[in-house]
C-alpha positions in Angstrom: -75.1 49.9 34.3 -77.8 52.2 33.6 -80.0 51.2 36.3 -76.8 51.6 38.7 -76.0 55.0 37.4 -79.4 55.8 38.2 -79.6 54.5 41.8 -76.2 56.4 42.9 -78.0 59.4 41.8 -81.4 59.0 44.2 -78.1 57.9 46.4 -76.8 61.2 46.2 -79.7 63.2 46.2 -81.0 61.5 49.4 -77.3 62.3 51.1 -77.7 66.3 49.9 -81.6 66.4 51.5 -79.6 64.7 54.6 -76.5 67.4 54.4 -79.3 70.2 54.2 -80.1 69.4 57.9 -76.7 70.7 58.1 -75.4 72.6 55.7 -76.1 75.6 54.1 -74.9 75.0 50.7 -76.8 71.9 50.4 -79.7 73.6 51.8 -79.6 75.6 49.1 -78.8 73.0 46.4 -82.3 71.0 48.3 -84.5 74.2 48.3 -83.6 75.8 44.6 -84.8 72.3 43.3 -88.5 72.7 45.1 -90.8 73.2 42.3 -88.4 73.1 39.4 -91.3 71.8 36.9 -93.5 74.6 37.6 -90.5 76.7 36.8 -90.1 74.7 33.4 -93.6 74.9 32.5 -93.5 78.7 32.7 -91.0 78.7 29.6 -92.8 80.1 26.8 -90.5 79.0 23.7 -93.4 81.0 21.4 -91.6 80.2 17.9 -88.7 81.1 19.0 -85.6 78.3 18.7 -84.1 77.4 21.9 -80.7 76.8 23.4 -79.9 75.3 26.7 -76.4 76.2 28.1 -75.3 74.2 31.2 -72.8 75.5 33.6 -71.6 73.7 36.7 -70.9 76.6 38.7 -69.8 80.4 38.4 -66.4 79.5 36.5 -68.1 78.0 33.8 -71.1 80.5 33.5 -68.4 83.2 33.1 -66.1 81.4 30.7 -69.3 80.5 28.6 -70.4 83.6 29.0 -68.8 85.3 26.0 -70.3 83.0 23.8 -74.2 82.9 25.0 -73.9 87.2 24.4 -72.6 86.6 21.1 -75.4 84.1 20.2 -77.5 86.7 22.2 -76.5 89.4 20.1 -76.0 87.9 16.7 -78.8 85.2 16.8 -81.9 87.2 18.2 -84.6 84.6 17.2 -83.2 82.2 19.8 -84.3 81.9 23.4 -81.7 80.9 26.2 -82.4 77.9 28.9 -79.7 78.3 31.7 -78.9 75.8 34.4 -76.6 75.3 36.6 -75.7 72.2 39.4 -74.3 74.3 41.8 -76.1 76.9 43.9 -72.2 79.3 43.7 -73.8 79.8 40.2 -77.1 80.0 39.9 -77.3 82.1 43.4 -74.8 84.7 42.0 -76.3 84.6 38.3 -80.1 84.3 38.5 -81.1 87.6 37.5 -78.8 87.5 34.7 -80.8 89.3 32.1 -79.4 87.5 28.9 -81.1 84.3 29.9 -85.1 83.7 29.4 -85.1 81.0 31.5 -82.7 80.3 34.7 -82.8 77.5 37.0 -80.9 74.6 39.1 -80.8 71.5 37.1 -82.6 69.2 38.3 -81.5 65.8 39.9 -79.7 63.2 36.7 -83.1 60.7 36.7 -84.4 59.1 33.3 -88.0 60.9 34.8 -86.7 64.3 35.2 -84.7 64.4 32.2 -87.4 63.3 29.9 -89.4 65.9 31.4 -86.8 69.0 31.4 -86.5 68.4 27.8 -90.2 67.6 26.8 -91.1 71.0 27.9 -88.0 72.9 26.6 -87.8 71.5 23.8 -84.5 72.9 22.3 -82.8 72.9 19.2 -79.2 72.6 20.6 -77.3 71.9 23.8 -73.5 73.9 25.0 -72.3 72.0 28.0 -69.6 74.2 29.5 -66.2 72.7 30.0 -68.0 69.2 31.7 -70.6 68.4 33.4 -71.1 64.5 32.2 -74.6 63.6 33.3 -75.8 60.5 31.3 -79.6 60.5 31.5 -79.4 64.3 30.4 -77.2 63.2 27.8 -78.9 59.9 26.4 -82.1 62.4 26.0 -80.3 64.4 23.8 -78.9 61.9 21.7 -82.0 59.9 21.4 -84.0 63.6 20.7 -80.7 64.3 17.4 -80.5 67.0 19.5 -76.9 68.9 18.3 -74.7 68.8 21.4 -71.4 70.4 22.1 -68.8 70.5 24.5 -67.4 73.8 24.7 -63.7 74.6 26.5 -63.1 71.5 27.4 -60.0 70.2 28.9 -58.8 67.1 29.6 -55.7 65.2 32.0 -54.3 61.4 31.8 -56.0 61.3 35.6 -59.5 61.6 35.2 -61.5 58.7 35.1 -62.1 58.9 31.3 -58.7 57.5 30.7 -58.5 54.9 33.5 -59.7 50.9 32.7 -62.9 51.4 35.0 -64.1 54.4 32.7 -65.1 52.3 29.8 -68.7 53.9 31.1 -68.0 57.5 31.3 -66.3 57.5 27.9 -69.7 56.1 25.8 -71.0 59.6 26.8 -68.7 61.6 24.6 -70.8 60.1 21.1 -73.4 62.2 22.6 -71.7 65.4 21.4 -72.1 66.3 17.6 -68.5 68.2 18.6 -66.4 68.8 21.3 -64.6 71.7 21.7 -61.1 71.4 23.6 -58.4 74.1 25.2 -55.6 72.6 23.9 -54.1 69.3 21.7 -53.7 67.6 24.7 -56.9 67.1 25.5 -57.6 66.3 21.5 -54.5 64.0 22.0 -56.6 62.1 25.2 -60.3 61.9 23.7 -58.2 60.3 20.7 -56.8 57.5 22.8 -60.3 56.4 23.8 -61.5 56.6 19.9 -62.9 59.5 20.1 -62.2 62.5 17.1 -65.0 64.8 16.7 -63.6 67.6 18.7 -61.8 70.6 17.3 -58.5 72.9 19.6 -60.3 76.5 19.9 -58.7 77.1 23.2 -60.2 79.0 26.0 -63.2 80.7 26.2 -62.2 82.3 29.6 -59.4 84.9 27.7 -62.3 86.4 25.5 -64.0 86.7 28.9 -61.4 88.6 30.8 -60.4 90.7 28.1 -64.3 91.8 27.9 -64.3 92.4 31.7 -61.4 94.5 30.9 -62.6 96.6 28.3 -65.6 97.2 30.5 -63.9 97.5 33.9 -64.9 100.6 36.2 -63.2 103.5 37.5 -62.7 103.5 41.1 -61.8 106.9 42.6 -61.3 105.1 46.2 -58.9 102.6 45.3 -56.8 105.1 43.0 -56.6 107.2 45.9 -55.7 104.5 48.6 -52.9 103.8 46.0 -51.7 106.9 45.9 -48.6 107.5 43.9 -46.7 104.6 44.9 -47.2 101.2 44.1 -50.4 98.7 45.2 -50.5 94.9 45.8 -53.8 92.9 45.6 -54.3 89.6 46.6 -57.3 88.6 44.8 -59.6 85.7 46.1 -57.3 85.0 48.9 -57.6 82.3 51.8 -56.0 81.7 54.8 -53.0 80.4 53.7 -52.1 83.2 51.4 -53.1 85.8 53.7 -50.7 84.4 56.7 -47.9 85.1 54.5 -48.8 88.2 52.6 -49.4 89.1 56.5 -46.2 88.5 57.5 -44.6 90.0 54.7 -46.6 93.5 55.1 -46.2 93.5 59.2 -42.1 93.1 58.1 -42.1 96.0 55.5 -44.9 98.0 56.5 -44.0 101.1 54.3 -43.1 99.3 51.4 -46.4 99.8 49.2 -50.1 99.5 49.8 -52.3 96.1 50.0 -55.2 95.5 49.3 -57.4 92.0 50.3 -60.2 90.9 48.4 -60.8 87.7 50.5 -62.6 84.9 48.8 -65.0 84.6 51.6 -66.5 88.2 52.4 -67.6 87.7 56.4 -66.7 89.5 59.4 -64.9 86.5 60.6 -63.2 86.4 58.1 -61.8 90.0 57.4 -61.4 90.9 61.3 -58.9 87.5 61.0 -57.2 89.2 58.4 -57.0 92.3 60.3 -56.1 90.8 63.5 -53.0 89.5 62.1 -51.8 92.9 60.8 -49.5 95.2 62.8 -50.1 98.3 60.5 -53.2 100.5 59.8 -56.2 98.9 58.0 -59.8 99.9 56.9 -62.7 98.0 55.1 -63.7 99.5 51.6 -67.1 100.2 52.5 -66.1 102.6 55.5 -62.7 103.8 54.4 -62.8 107.6 54.2 -60.4 110.8 54.6 -59.8 109.9 58.2 -58.1 106.6 57.1 -55.8 108.0 55.2 -52.8 106.6 57.0 -54.0 103.0 56.7 -51.6 100.7 54.4 -54.0 97.8 53.7 -57.6 97.8 52.1 -60.1 95.5 52.6 -62.4 94.7 50.3 -66.3 93.7 52.2 -68.1 93.5 48.8 -68.5 90.8 45.8 -67.6 91.9 42.3 -65.1 94.4 42.0 -62.0 92.8 42.2 -61.7 92.5 38.1 -61.7 96.8 38.5 -59.7 96.7 41.5 -56.1 94.5 39.7 -56.0 97.5 37.1 -54.6 99.9 39.8 -52.2 97.1 40.7 -48.7 96.9 40.5 -48.2 93.3 41.8 -50.9 91.0 42.3 -51.7 87.3 44.1 -54.7 85.1 43.2 -55.7 82.4 45.8 -56.6 79.2 46.1 -53.4 77.7 45.5 -52.7 76.0 48.9 -56.2 74.3 48.3 -57.9 73.0 45.9 -56.3 74.8 43.1 -56.1 78.7 42.0 -59.1 81.2 41.1 -59.0 83.1 38.3 -55.3 83.9 37.2 -56.4 85.3 34.0 -58.5 88.5 35.6 -55.3 89.8 37.0 -53.0 89.0 34.1 -54.8 90.6 31.6 -54.1 94.3 33.5 -50.3 93.8 32.4 -49.0 92.6 36.0 -47.3 89.9 37.1 -49.0 87.5 38.9 -48.4 85.2 42.3 -50.1 82.3 43.6 -49.5 79.0 46.1 -48.4 75.7 44.8 -51.1 73.7 43.7 -51.6 75.0 40.1 -50.6 72.4 37.8 -53.9 71.1 36.6 -54.3 75.1 35.1 -52.8 75.3 31.8 -52.9 79.1 31.9 -50.8 79.1 35.3 -47.8 77.0 34.4 -47.6 78.3 31.0 -47.5 81.8 32.6 -44.7 80.5 34.5 -43.1 79.0 31.7 -43.1 82.8 29.9 -42.1 84.5 33.3 -44.9 86.7 33.4 -46.4 84.3 36.6 -44.4 82.9 40.1 -45.1 80.6 42.6 -44.6 80.9 46.0 -44.9 78.3 48.8 -43.8 79.9 51.8 -42.8 83.3 53.8 -39.4 83.1 52.1 -40.3 82.3 49.3 -43.2 84.9 49.0 -40.5 87.8 50.0 -38.0 86.8 47.7 -40.4 87.3 44.5 -41.5 91.1 45.9 -38.0 91.9 46.4 -37.2 91.2 43.4 -40.1 92.8 41.7 -39.5 96.0 44.1 -35.9 96.2 43.5 -35.7 95.5 39.6 -38.3 97.4 37.8 -36.9 96.2 34.5 -38.7 92.8 35.7 -41.7 94.0 36.8 -42.0 95.7 33.5 -40.9 92.7 31.5 -42.9 90.2 33.7 -46.2 92.2 33.1 -45.9 92.7 29.4 -45.9 88.9 29.3 -48.9 88.2 30.9 -50.7 90.8 29.0 -49.4 89.5 25.8 -50.6 85.7 26.9 -54.1 87.1 27.0 -54.6 88.9 24.1 -52.4 85.9 22.1 -54.8 83.5 23.1 -58.5 85.7 22.5 -60.5 84.3 20.1 -61.9 81.0 21.2 -65.6 82.6 21.2 -65.4 83.4 17.9 -64.1 79.7 16.4 -66.9 78.3 18.1 -69.8 80.0 17.2 -68.2 80.2 13.5 -68.4 76.3 13.6 -71.7 75.4 15.3 -73.4 78.2 12.9 -72.0 78.0 10.1 
C-alpha cells in the first residue's frame, strides 16, 4: 500500500508538470518547487527549537495564523518553518514576516520527506485543518516528533469513514493529538477508533476578531456610502453578480453597492460593469467626478475585511460553486450575511442560518425577498446583525486552548 501511494504521488507530479504547459496555476506549482533543496539548506536553526507548520492554502494559513503569532509572541526561542501546498497560499504569504522559512511543500515521496526533515529537524509539527501526506507523517512518527492537527473538521462522506478508507485512517495514529472544531468531528474520529481528540473550536473566529480589531479606516468607502445604506458583495462570483446586479438595476435608488470580486481582472470587472444599468466606478480611479456612481468595484486584493465594517448587509460568494468563502469576516461586524445554496459543509453557515444571522438565496426572487425584508424592517436588520456579532464573540478562544494544551 505504501509503495502504491508513492507511485500515485509520482504520477500526480508528472500530471502537474504536464498541466503546467497550459495552466498558470500548475506552472506556479512546478516552478515554486524548483530548487527547494537549496532553499531548505539555507535555513539556519542555530540553537533554537523549530516548529514546522503546514497549510494547504491561504484559507488554512489564515486559520492557523492566530496560533502562529501567539507562539512567536510567547515562545521567542522557537523558529517557524511554514510550508504551503497551493500557490494561492504561498504566492500571497511568501513574505510573511513571522516565519523564518516559507516554501512550497516538496512532493510527498519518501526521499523528499527524509531530506526535508533531516535539514529542518523540527521539534514539533502542526498541520492546519487537513492535509494528510503519508510519507511526511510516517517520518514524523518514526522520529517521535510531536505532531498536532489544528482546527480539524470531518464529515461522514470523507474517505476516512468509508469502507475503502482503512489506509487513510492509519495516518491518524501519527498525531500526538487532534484538535477539532465540533463534537460531531470528535464522534466521527471515535467511530474509527481514534480517541486522542479534543473539541477546541475553530481558530478562524480568533483570526477574524484580530482582523476586525486591526481594520483600517477607509475614508473613500465612508464617503462613497455617505449617510445611506451600503450592500457589500464580498468574494463575488459570476452567479452571485448576475443576481445582485439584476436587483440593483430594478432598485437603482435603494442604497449603494460595493463588489469585491473573487477574481480581480479587467475582464471580470468589466463583465460586472456591463450588467449594470446604473453609474459605477472602480475603487482605484474613484474621484469627486464619480459622486453619482451607485456601485463601486474594488479592484485590488486585501481590503475586503476592512470594507465590511461600512456595510449594512453583506453577501459572500462561492455558494453557487464549490462552497462559500469566509462568512465570518463579514459576520464579525454585526451585519446580516447572505450566500448561495452550497453552504452545508460549512458549520458556521449552518449555525448562523439556524440562529437568524444569515440567509440563503437561490435566485433573483429569493435574494429580493431577503433584501426587501431587511430594508423594510429595521428591527429584523438590527437583530440579524446582533446575532452575527454575538456568534463570533461566543466562539472565540480556540487559539488559547490549543496553545495551552501543547505547551503545558
